[in-house]
Residue frames as a rotation matrix with the C-alpha (Angstrom) as fourth column:
MET 1
-0.695 0.013 -0.719 19.87
0.384 -0.839 -0.386 5.51
-0.608 -0.544 0.578 -4.03
HIS 2
-0.927 0.333 -0.171 17.93
-0.339 -0.550 0.764 6.31
0.160 0.766 0.622 -7.19
TYR 3
-0.397 0.824 -0.404 15.05
0.554 0.566 0.611 4.12
0.732 0.019 -0.681 -6.00
LEU 4
-0.288 0.255 -0.923 14.77
0.882 -0.303 -0.359 6.30
-0.372 -0.918 -0.138 -2.90
TYR 5
-0.888 -0.023 -0.460 14.67
-0.130 -0.946 0.298 9.41
-0.442 0.324 0.837 -5.10
LEU 6
-0.763 0.624 -0.167 11.90
-0.078 0.167 0.983 7.81
0.642 0.763 -0.078 -7.12
MET 7
-0.214 0.700 -0.681 9.87
0.887 0.432 0.165 6.86
0.409 -0.569 -0.713 -4.06
ALA 8
-0.483 -0.004 -0.876 10.30
0.573 -0.758 -0.312 10.36
-0.663 -0.652 0.368 -2.62
ALA 9
-0.968 0.141 -0.207 9.18
-0.248 -0.653 0.715 11.85
-0.035 0.744 0.667 -5.96
VAL 10
-0.477 0.837 -0.267 6.03
0.323 0.450 0.833 9.75
0.817 0.311 -0.485 -5.94
LEU 11
-0.181 0.378 -0.908 5.35
0.982 0.011 -0.191 10.69
-0.062 -0.926 -0.373 -2.33
ALA 12
-0.753 -0.134 -0.645 5.83
0.186 -0.982 -0.014 14.40
-0.632 -0.130 0.764 -3.10
GLU 13
-0.882 0.463 -0.085 3.50
-0.211 -0.228 0.951 14.10
0.421 0.856 0.298 -6.07
THR 14
-0.271 0.802 -0.532 0.87
0.713 0.539 0.449 12.39
0.646 -0.258 -0.718 -3.92
ILE 15
-0.334 0.090 -0.938 1.13
0.797 -0.505 -0.332 15.13
-0.504 -0.859 0.097 -1.31
GLY 16
-0.924 -0.065 -0.378 0.84
-0.117 -0.891 0.439 17.80
-0.365 0.450 0.815 -4.00
THR 17
-0.704 0.701 -0.116 -2.19
0.051 0.212 0.976 16.16
0.709 0.681 -0.184 -5.54
THR 18
-0.148 0.631 -0.762 -3.89
0.954 0.293 0.057 15.86
0.260 -0.718 -0.645 -2.16
ALA 19
-0.465 -0.094 -0.880 -3.16
0.519 -0.835 -0.184 19.51
-0.717 -0.543 0.437 -1.38
LEU 20
-0.985 0.101 0.139 -4.48
0.073 -0.484 0.872 20.50
0.155 0.870 0.469 -4.81
GLN 21
-0.177 0.978 -0.113 -8.00
0.607 0.199 0.770 19.58
0.775 0.068 -0.628 -3.79
ALA 22
0.135 0.194 -0.972 -7.58
0.971 -0.222 0.091 21.32
-0.198 -0.956 -0.218 -0.43
SER 23
-0.812 -0.522 -0.262 -6.42
0.462 -0.848 0.259 24.53
-0.357 0.089 0.930 -2.13
GLN 24
0.178 0.983 -0.036 -9.93
0.645 -0.144 -0.751 25.01
-0.743 0.110 -0.660 -3.59
GLN 25
0.618 -0.008 0.786 -8.69
0.759 -0.253 -0.599 26.22
0.204 0.967 -0.151 -6.98
PHE 26
-0.363 -0.928 0.080 -5.73
0.821 -0.359 -0.444 28.06
0.441 -0.095 0.892 -5.44
THR 27
0.292 0.523 0.801 -7.91
-0.007 -0.836 0.549 30.30
0.956 -0.166 -0.241 -3.27
ARG 28
0.999 -0.043 0.022 -6.40
-0.019 0.063 0.998 29.08
-0.045 -0.997 0.062 0.02
LEU 29
0.553 -0.833 -0.035 -2.79
-0.796 -0.515 -0.317 30.11
0.246 0.203 -0.948 0.62
LEU 30
-0.046 -0.671 0.740 -1.23
-0.812 0.457 0.363 27.28
-0.582 -0.584 -0.566 2.64
PRO 31
0.380 0.181 0.907 -2.52
0.206 0.939 -0.274 24.37
-0.902 0.291 0.319 0.52
SER 32
1.000 -0.015 -0.007 -1.56
-0.011 -0.293 -0.956 26.31
0.013 0.956 -0.293 -2.61
VAL 33
0.324 -0.941 0.101 2.01
-0.945 -0.327 -0.010 26.74
0.043 -0.092 -0.995 -1.35
ILE 34
-0.015 -0.278 0.960 2.14
-0.423 0.872 0.246 23.04
-0.906 -0.403 -0.131 -0.48
VAL 35
0.819 0.367 0.441 1.05
0.235 0.486 -0.842 22.18
-0.523 0.793 0.312 -4.04
VAL 36
0.852 -0.506 -0.133 3.79
-0.413 -0.495 -0.764 24.27
0.321 0.706 -0.631 -5.62
VAL 37
0.046 -0.881 0.472 6.53
-0.986 0.037 0.165 23.06
-0.163 -0.473 -0.866 -3.27
ALA 38
0.168 0.067 0.984 5.49
-0.250 0.968 -0.023 19.40
-0.954 -0.242 0.179 -3.51
TYR 39
0.928 0.189 0.321 5.35
0.248 0.329 -0.911 19.41
-0.278 0.925 0.259 -7.32
ALA 40
0.629 -0.774 -0.066 8.69
-0.697 -0.525 -0.489 21.25
0.344 0.353 -0.870 -7.53
ALA 41
-0.084 -0.641 0.763 10.24
-0.842 0.455 0.290 18.66
-0.533 -0.618 -0.578 -5.21
SER 42
0.505 0.360 0.785 8.68
0.034 0.900 -0.435 15.86
-0.863 0.246 0.442 -7.26
PHE 43
0.988 -0.151 -0.035 10.11
-0.053 -0.122 -0.991 17.19
0.146 0.981 -0.128 -10.53
PHE 44
0.301 -0.935 0.190 13.54
-0.935 -0.329 -0.136 17.69
0.190 -0.137 -0.972 -8.96
LEU 45
-0.078 -0.300 0.951 13.63
-0.612 0.767 0.192 14.20
-0.787 -0.567 -0.243 -7.45
MET 46
0.772 0.389 0.502 12.39
0.155 0.651 -0.743 12.70
-0.616 0.652 0.442 -10.71
SER 47
0.820 -0.527 -0.223 15.19
-0.465 -0.388 -0.796 14.45
0.333 0.757 -0.563 -12.58
LEU 48
-0.078 -0.855 0.512 17.72
-0.973 0.177 0.148 12.90
-0.217 -0.487 -0.846 -10.20
THR 49
0.218 0.253 0.943 16.17
-0.193 0.958 -0.212 9.50
-0.957 -0.136 0.258 -10.80
LEU 50
0.956 0.270 0.112 16.29
0.058 0.201 -0.978 9.88
-0.287 0.942 0.176 -14.57
LYS 51
0.339 -0.917 -0.209 20.07
-0.941 -0.329 -0.081 10.36
0.006 0.224 -0.975 -14.44
TYR 52
-0.583 -0.628 0.515 20.38
-0.709 0.703 0.056 6.69
-0.397 -0.332 -0.855 -13.49
MET 53
-0.424 0.529 0.735 17.30
0.307 0.848 -0.433 4.92
-0.852 0.042 -0.522 -14.85
PRO 54
-0.936 0.132 0.326 15.65
0.305 -0.160 0.939 4.85
0.176 0.978 0.110 -18.28
VAL 55
-0.710 0.697 0.095 12.40
-0.703 -0.709 -0.057 6.77
0.027 -0.108 0.994 -18.73
GLY 56
-0.092 0.719 -0.689 10.39
-0.499 0.565 0.657 3.65
0.862 0.404 0.306 -19.58
ILE 57
-0.395 -0.130 -0.909 11.36
0.583 0.729 -0.358 1.85
0.710 -0.672 -0.212 -16.38
VAL 58
-0.988 0.020 -0.155 10.64
0.106 -0.645 -0.757 4.94
-0.115 -0.764 0.634 -14.26
TYR 59
-0.524 0.842 -0.130 7.28
-0.797 -0.431 0.424 5.45
0.301 0.326 0.896 -15.96
ALA 60
-0.053 0.487 -0.872 6.30
-0.073 0.869 0.489 1.82
0.996 0.089 -0.011 -15.36
MET 61
-0.606 -0.233 -0.761 7.30
0.678 0.349 -0.647 1.92
0.416 -0.908 -0.053 -11.69
VAL 62
-0.955 0.296 -0.018 5.50
-0.253 -0.844 -0.473 5.21
-0.155 -0.447 0.881 -11.03
GLY 63
-0.304 0.880 -0.366 2.39
-0.734 0.029 0.679 3.87
0.608 0.475 0.637 -12.75
ALA 64
-0.156 0.193 -0.969 2.49
0.322 0.937 0.135 0.70
0.934 -0.291 -0.208 -10.67
TRP 65
-0.850 -0.188 -0.492 2.89
0.523 -0.181 -0.833 2.64
0.068 -0.965 0.252 -7.41
HIS 66
-0.785 0.619 0.012 0.03
-0.620 -0.785 -0.018 4.96
-0.002 -0.021 1.000 -8.31
ARG 67
-0.106 0.769 -0.630 -2.19
-0.466 0.522 0.715 2.02
0.879 0.369 0.303 -9.15
ALA 68
-0.364 -0.083 -0.928 -1.33
0.623 0.719 -0.309 0.26
0.693 -0.690 -0.210 -5.89
ASP 69
-0.983 -0.004 -0.183 -1.97
0.139 -0.667 -0.732 3.45
-0.119 -0.745 0.657 -3.93
ARG 70
-0.533 0.837 -0.123 -5.33
-0.784 -0.434 0.443 3.95
0.318 0.333 0.888 -5.66
ARG 71
-0.053 0.507 -0.860 -6.38
-0.024 0.860 0.509 0.36
0.998 0.047 -0.033 -4.96
HIS 72
-0.676 -0.253 -0.692 -5.38
0.652 0.231 -0.722 0.72
0.342 -0.940 0.008 -1.32
ARG 73
-0.939 0.345 -0.017 -7.44
-0.306 -0.854 -0.420 3.90
-0.159 -0.389 0.907 -0.97
VAL 74
-0.247 0.888 -0.387 -10.49
-0.725 0.096 0.682 2.36
0.643 0.449 0.620 -2.68
TYR 75
-0.199 0.134 -0.971 -10.24
0.379 0.924 0.050 -0.74
0.904 -0.358 -0.235 -0.47
ARG 76
-0.895 -0.184 -0.406 -9.96
0.443 -0.272 -0.854 1.45
0.047 -0.945 0.325 2.64
ILE 77
-0.754 0.657 0.012 -13.02
-0.656 -0.753 0.050 3.50
0.042 0.029 0.999 1.63
TRP 78
-0.030 0.812 -0.584 -15.20
-0.604 0.450 0.658 0.51
0.797 0.372 0.476 0.80
SER 79
-0.350 -0.129 -0.928 -14.14
0.452 0.844 -0.288 -1.55
0.821 -0.520 -0.237 3.82
THR 80
-0.991 -0.018 -0.131 -15.25
0.125 -0.456 -0.881 1.16
-0.044 -0.890 0.455 6.25
HIS 81
-0.508 0.858 -0.080 -18.85
-0.859 -0.499 0.112 1.26
0.057 0.125 0.990 4.91
């Protein structure tokens, strides 16, 4: 179950980061609300994960998922041009 919490935390963080750019420095209301809610959910889910897993393992897994997500996005961008 803690792996699902971790995956949901990473997903919430990704949504929050995407909405951060759309908020245009917190001048647009809806994207700004999404940023706050998504990051709050991410921190909460991460806290649930850290009850069961060591910080080092969680950090390594989150880093790997972010790197894989970034590579996937870069590949998608470059393959369409």
